[in-house]
C-alpha positions in Angstrom: 15.5 5.4 19.4 14.6 9.0 18.6 11.9 8.1 16.0 9.7 6.5 18.7 10.2 8.8 21.7 7.6 11.4 20.8 4.8 11.7 23.3 1.3 11.5 21.7 -0.2 15.0 21.7 -3.8 13.7 21.5 -5.7 11.3 23.8 -5.3 7.6 22.9 -9.0 7.4 22.1 -8.6 9.9 19.3 -5.7 8.2 17.5 -6.1 8.0 13.8 -6.4 4.3 13.4 -6.5 4.2 9.6 -3.1 5.1 8.1 -2.2 7.5 5.3 0.4 6.9 2.5 1.5 10.0 0.5 3.5 9.9 -2.7 6.7 12.0 -2.9 7.0 13.8 -6.3 7.9 17.2 -7.8 5.4 19.0 -5.5 6.9 17.5 -2.4 10.5 16.8 -3.3 12.2 18.8 -0.4 13.0 18.1 3.2 10.5 20.7 4.4 7.7 19.2 2.3 8.5 15.6 3.5 8.4 16.8 7.1 5.1 18.6 6.6 3.6 15.5 5.0 4.5 13.5 8.1 3.3 16.2 10.4 0.0 16.4 8.5 -0.6 12.7 9.1 1.3 10.6 6.6 2.4 7.3 8.0 4.1 6.0 4.9 5.8 7.7 2.0 5.7 6.2 -1.5 8.6 6.6 -4.0 7.5 5.9 -7.5 10.5 4.2 -9.3 9.0 4.9 -12.7 10.5 8.3 -12.4 13.7 10.0 -11.1 17.3 9.0 -10.6 19.0 6.9 -7.9 20.6 10.1 -6.5 17.2 11.7 -6.2 15.8 8.7 -4.4 18.7 8.4 -2.0 18.2 12.1 -1.1 14.5 11.6 -0.5 15.1 8.5 1.7 17.5 10.6 3.7 14.9 13.4 4.1 12.3 10.9 5.2 14.4 9.3 7.9 15.6 12.7 9.2 12.0 14.0 9.3 10.8 10.9 11.0 13.4 11.3 13.7 12.8 15.0 14.2 9.0 14.6 14.3 9.2 11.5 16.4 7.2 8.7 14.8 8.1 5.7 12.6 7.4 6.2 8.9 7.3 3.4 6.3 9.2 3.9 3.0 7.6 2.2 0.0 9.5 1.4 -3.2 6.9 1.2 -6.0 8.5 -0.8 -8.8 7.9 0.3 -12.4 7.3 -3.1 -13.8 7.2 -3.7 -17.6 6.8 -0.4 -19.4 3.7 -1.4 -21.4 3.3 1.9 -23.1 3.4 3.5 -26.6 6.8 4.7 -27.8 7.7 8.1 -29.1 6.2 9.6 -32.3 5.4 13.2 -33.4 2.0 14.7 -33.1 -1.2 12.7 -32.6 -2.7 9.7 -34.3 -6.4 9.9 -35.0 -8.2 6.5 -34.7 -11.7 5.6 -36.1 -13.9 2.7 -35.3 -13.0 -0.3 -37.4 -9.6 1.0 -38.4 -6.7 -1.4 -38.6 -3.6 -0.4 -36.5 -0.2 -1.9 -36.1 2.1 -1.9 -33.1 5.7 -3.0 -32.9 8.5 -2.7 -30.3 10.6 0.4 -31.0 9.1 0.9 -34.5 9.7 4.1 -36.5 6.2 5.5 -37.1 7.3 8.2 -39.5 9.0 5.7 -41.8 6.8 2.6 -41.5 3.4 3.8 -40.2 3.7 1.2 -37.4 3.0 2.7 -33.9 6.0 2.1 -31.6 5.8 0.4 -28.2 8.2 0.3 -25.2 7.5 -3.5 -24.7 7.5 -6.3 -27.1 3.8 -7.2 -27.1 4.2 -9.7 -30.0 5.7 -12.3 -27.6 2.7 -12.1 -25.2 -0.6 -11.2 -26.9 -2.8 -13.7 -28.8 -5.3 -13.2 -31.5 -8.8 -12.3 -30.1 -7.4 -10.7 -27.0 -8.3 -7.1 -26.0 -5.8 -4.3 -25.9 -6.7 -0.9 -24.4 -4.6 2.2 -25.0 -4.6 5.6 -23.3 -6.4 4.8 -20.1 -8.9 2.7 -22.0 -9.9 5.5 -24.3 -8.9 3.5 -27.4 -10.2 -0.1 -27.2 -8.9 -2.6 -29.7 -8.9 -6.4 -30.5 -5.8 -8.3 -31.6 -6.4 -9.6 -35.1 -3.0 -11.2 -35.7 0.7 -11.2 -35.0 3.2 -11.4 -37.8 7.0 -10.8 -37.8 6.9 -8.9 -34.4 4.0 -6.7 -35.6 0.8 -6.8 -33.6 -2.3 -6.1 -35.8 -5.3 -4.5 -34.1 -8.8 -3.5 -35.0 -10.2 -0.4 -33.3 -13.5 -0.6 -31.5 -13.7 3.0 -30.4 -12.5 6.3 -31.9 -10.2 8.9 -30.5 -6.6 10.0 -30.6 -3.3 8.5 -29.5 -0.4 10.4 -28.0 3.1 9.2 -27.4 4.0 7.2 -24.3 0.4 6.5 -23.2 -0.2 3.4 -21.3 -1.5 0.0 -22.7 -3.7 -2.4 -20.7 -3.9 -6.1 -21.6 -6.9 -7.5 -19.7 -6.8 -10.9 -21.4 -3.1 -11.4 -21.7 -1.0 -13.7 -19.6 2.4 -12.0 -19.1 3.8 -15.4 -18.0 5.5 -14.2 -14.9 7.5 -11.6 -16.9 6.7 -8.7 -14.7 10.0 -8.1 -12.9 12.2 -6.3 -15.4 16.0 -5.7 -15.5 15.3 -2.1 -14.3 13.3 -3.5 -11.4 16.1 -5.8 -10.4 18.5 -2.8 -10.4 16.0 -0.9 -8.3 15.6 -3.8 -5.9 19.4 -3.9 -5.4 19.3 -0.1 -4.7 16.4 -0.5 -2.3 18.2 -3.3 -0.4 21.0 -0.8 0.3 18.9 2.2 1.1 16.5 1.4 4.0 13.4 0.4 2.1 10.5 -1.0 4.2 8.1 -2.2 1.5 8.4 -3.1 -2.2 5.2 -2.7 -4.2 4.9 -5.0 -7.2 2.9 -3.9 -10.2 0.9 -6.1 -12.6 0.7 -9.0 -10.2 -1.2 -11.9 -11.8 -0.6 -15.0 -9.6 1.0 -15.9 -6.2 4.0 -17.0 -8.1 4.9 -13.4 -8.9 5.0 -12.7 -5.2 7.1 -15.9 -4.5 9.6 -14.9 -7.2 10.0 -11.4 -5.8 10.4 -12.8 -2.2 13.2 -15.0 -3.5 15.0 -12.0 -5.1 14.7 -9.9 -1.9 16.0 -12.8 0.2 19.1 -13.1 -2.1 19.7 -9.4 -1.7 19.5 -9.7 2.1 16.5 -7.4 2.2 13.9 -7.5 5.0 11.4 -5.4 3.0 7.9 -6.7 2.9 5.9 -7.1 -0.3 2.8 -5.1 -1.4 0.8 -6.8 -4.1 -0.8 -4.2 -6.4 -4.1 -5.6 -7.6 -4.7 -4.0 -11.0 -5.3 -6.9 -13.5 -8.2 -9.3 -14.2 -5.8 -12.2 -13.6 -5.1 -10.9 -10.1 -8.8 -10.8 -9.3 -9.2 -14.4 -10.6 -6.3 -15.5 -8.2 -7.0 -13.1 -5.4 -7.2 -15.4 -2.4 -3.8 -17.1 -3.1 -2.2 -13.7 -3.9 -3.4 -12.3 -0.5 -2.0 -15.3 1.3 1.3 -15.0 -0.4 1.7 -11.2 0.1 2.5 -9.1 3.1 0.2 -6.3 2.1 -2.4 -5.9 -0.7 -3.2 -2.7 -2.6 -6.4 -2.1 -4.5 -5.0 -0.1 -7.4 -8.3 1.1 -8.6 -7.1 3.1 -11.7 -5.7 0.3 -13.8 -8.1 -2.2 -12.3 -11.1 -0.3 -13.7 -9.5 -0.3 -17.1 -8.4 -4.0 -17.0 -11.9 -5.1 -15.9 -14.7 -2.6 -15.7 -15.5 0.3 -13.3 -18.5 -1.5 -11.9 -16.3 -4.3 -10.6 -14.0 -2.1 -8.6 -16.2 -1.3 -5.5 -17.0 -5.1 -5.2 -13.3 -6.0 -5.6 -12.4 -3.4 -3.0 -14.7 -5.0 -0.5 -13.6 -8.5 -1.3 -9.9 -7.6 -1.0 -10.4 -5.8 2.3 -12.4 -8.8 3.6 -9.6 -11.2 2.7 -7.0 -8.9 4.3 -9.0 -9.1 7.6 -9.4 -12.9 7.2 -5.6 -13.5 6.7 -4.3 -10.6 8.9 -2.8 -8.9 5.9 -3.0 -5.0 5.7 -4.9 -3.5 2.8 -4.4 -0.3 1.0 -7.0 1.6 -1.1 -5.4 3.7 -3.8 -6.1 6.0 -6.8 -8.2 9.2 -7.0 -9.2 9.3 -3.4 -8.8 13.1 -3.5 -8.2 13.6 -7.3 -9.8 17.0 -7.4 -7.3 18.3 -4.9 -4.6 18.1 -7.5 -6.1 21.4 -8.7 -8.5 22.6 -6.0 -8.0 23.3 -2.3 -11.2 21.4 -1.2 -12.4 17.9 -2.1 -15.6 16.9 -3.7 -18.4 15.4 -1.6 -18.0 12.2 -3.5 -14.3 12.0 -2.6 -15.1 12.5 1.1 -17.7 9.7 0.9 -15.1 7.5 -0.8 -12.6 8.0 2.0 -15.3 7.3 4.7 -16.5 4.2 2.9 -12.9 2.7 2.8 -12.7 3.5 6.6 -16.0 1.8 7.3 -15.1 -1.3 5.3 -12.0 -1.8 7.4 -9.0 -0.8 5.2 -5.7 -0.3 6.9 -4.3 2.5 4.7 -5.5 5.0 2.2 -3.1 6.3 -0.4 -2.6 9.6 -2.2 -0.8 9.6 -5.5 -0.9 12.6 -7.9 -2.5 14.6 -5.0 0.8 14.8 -3.2 3.3 14.0 -6.0 2.3 16.7 -8.5 -0.8 18.4 -7.0 -1.0 22.0 -6.0 -2.2 21.3 -2.4 -0.3 18.2 -1.2 -0.2 19.0 2.5 -3.8 20.1 2.6 -4.8 16.8 0.9 -3.2 14.8 3.8 -4.8 17.1 6.4 -8.3 16.7 4.9 -7.9 12.9 4.5 -6.9 12.7 8.2 -9.8 14.8 9.2 -12.3 12.6 7.3 -10.7 9.4 8.8 -10.8 10.7 12.4 -14.4 11.8 12.1 -15.5 8.6 10.4 -13.9 6.3 12.9 -15.5 8.4 15.8 -19.0 8.2 14.3 -18.9 4.9 12.4 -22.5 3.5 12.6 -21.5 -0.1 11.7 -18.9 -2.7 12.8 -16.6 -4.5 10.4 -17.5 -8.2 10.0 -14.9 -10.8 9.3 -14.3 -14.5 9.1 -12.7 -15.8 12.3 -12.2 -19.2 10.7 -8.7 -18.5 9.6 -6.0 -20.8 8.2 -4.9 -23.4 10.8 -1.4 -22.0 10.9 -2.9 -18.9 12.4 -5.2 -20.6 14.9 -3.0 -20.1 18.0 -2.3 -16.4 17.1 -6.0 -15.9 16.4 -7.1 -17.4 19.7 -4.7 -15.2 21.7 -5.7 -12.1 19.7 -9.4 -12.7 20.3 -8.7 -13.2 24.0 -6.7 -10.0 24.2 -9.5 -8.0 22.5 -12.3 -9.5 24.5 -10.6 -8.9 27.8 -9.6 -5.3 26.8 -13.2 -4.6 25.8 -14.7 -6.1 29.0 -12.5 -4.1 31.3 -12.7 -0.9 29.2 -9.0 -0.8 28.7 -7.4 2.4 27.4 -5.0 0.5 25.2 -3.6 -2.9 24.3 0.2 -3.1 24.6 1.9 -6.0 22.8 5.6 -6.9 22.8 6.4 -8.1 19.3 9.6 -9.2 17.5 8.3 -9.7 14.0 5.0 -7.7 14.2 2.9 -10.9 14.0 1.1 -10.4 17.3 0.2 -6.8 16.5 -1.0 -7.8 13.0 -3.2 -10.6 14.3 -4.7 -8.4 17.0 -5.5 -5.5 14.7 -7.0 -7.8 12.1 -10.0 -8.0 14.5 -10.3 -4.2 14.5 -10.3 -3.4 18.2 -11.7 0.1 19.1 -8.8 0.9 21.4 -5.3 1.6 20.1 -2.7 -1.2 19.9 0.7 0.0 21.2 3.5 -2.2 19.8 6.8 -2.5 21.6 9.6 -3.9 19.5 13.4 -4.0 19.5 13.4 -3.8 15.7 13.5 -0.4 13.9 12.4 -2.1 10.7 9.4 -3.7 12.3 8.3 -0.4 13.9 8.5 1.2 10.4 6.6 -1.6 8.8 3.9 -1.5 11.4 3.4 2.2 10.6 1.0 1.0 7.8 -1.0 -1.3 10.0 -4.5 -0.3 11.3 -4.6 1.1 14.9 -0.9 0.4 15.7 1.5 2.9 17.3 5.0 1.5 17.6 7.8 2.2 20.0 11.3 0.8 19.7 12.7 -0.4 23.1 15.3 -3.0 24.1 14.3 -6.7 24.4 13.3 -7.6 27.9 10.7 -9.3 30.1 9.4 -5.9 31.2 9.5 -3.8 28.0 5.7 -3.4 27.9 5.6 -2.5 31.6 8.3 0.1 31.2 6.6 1.6 28.2 3.3 2.0 30.1 5.2 3.6 33.0 6.7 6.1 30.6 3.3 6.8 29.0 1.9 7.4 32.5 4.8 9.7 33.3 4.1 11.7 30.2 0.4 11.9 31.1 -0.8 9.8 28.1 -2.1 7.3 30.6 -3.3 8.3 34.1 -3.7 6.7 37.5 -6.8 4.4 37.4 -6.4 3.5 33.7 -6.3 -0.1 32.8 -4.3 -1.6 29.9 -3.9 -5.2 28.6 -0.4 -6.4 28.1 0.6 -9.3 25.8 4.1 -10.7 25.8 6.1 -14.0 25.6 8.1 -16.0 28.0 11.1 -15.6 25.6 11.4 -12.0 24.5 12.7 -11.5 21.0 11.6 -15.0 19.8 9.1 -14.9 16.9 5.7 -16.4 17.8 6.3 -16.8 21.5 3.5 -14.6 22.8 1.8 -16.7 25.5 1.0 -14.3 28.4 -1.9 -11.8 28.8 -1.8 -9.5 31.8 -4.1 -6.7 33.0 -2.4 -3.7 34.6 -4.1 -1.1 36.7 -2.0 2.1 36.6 
């Protein structure tokens, strides 16, 4: 397959092990921009389904697959669902709010006629008296004082202004599983027909939200994996079960800071990355990683430190949002993020610690993965090469954060694209066979990626193409 035939142009030891996700938006909505994002270091491209038309999305997907093939590496496409539009509706001008002021919200209200502020979601069916309701990125903080006839009554606890269509956060409200909207279902159907690798679910509160989405994807015949966006207090309260139920977990730091408090976010980030390592689930750190580069061509020192911290903690992926969607320097943002990642992984003064006492279902995979890594470390192997049908062996191996790259050989294009977001993995699509890993190492030697005298550790199964059949570890001296 063309997308995995590219010869690495840097030594294996200098591979970027932490992956980068870039968001496609107005600043990057062209084939050339998509290609340059991939060339600069993006491993995944996020499509925000809160904006744009199906025609625009189909064109962007086509660009991504073409650019992936031309550049020669697998790239994951992420469909980020909008979820319930918990936002203010349309009204003219601005509304000034004072501390102690009473406010009223209602679904699709006419503010000019009634003085009731419109919303794009019927909050009266979800909120309860005494719950907090934050508007406009938390700038206006209110408490629900009552619900009557579809109108939500609030008391303002801060002053400021309200502008149409600004977001609403409900840190105390149970949405009752009502987070997949009719629009989301239409978008899921579109994604199932348009080569989507991952679906990101907003406003996750419990593992049931993930289970419900998985059922919808199965009914659509989709093989997309699920990214749980952690951005609510309820998600933090149920975090372990959510991580277990998901395929990937994203620390969505923007809304999470509003729904909880900013001081909680760094601790939650560490906890979530730790759980990802424990359960072999990739983790993504998102929001404002290079926010200043939306306007400036250089990052702040704090942003560089933020990226390095996520690398040191053991995250699989770092994500750029506005920086590449609407920012003035989208390609430069990816290049700088890559530069910081590569420098940090080369000079990291500490090792990631993780709990090896994983769930019993993973005990066999864990034992094999630990044996692979220990052997590779002791013989100073240049790389670990795993044959994988589902990606499970590569996931388990990289969850222990080996220092050498993991080269995954798979017969599935989808698996190769999904592994693009996994720490330390470089994927190649090759036909199923008992010698797929051997043939790949021969090719890498021919292309001078590996040289005579190098040692690699191979892991494969007696029955190629069968999920969970990895049972053989082999040392190969080239």
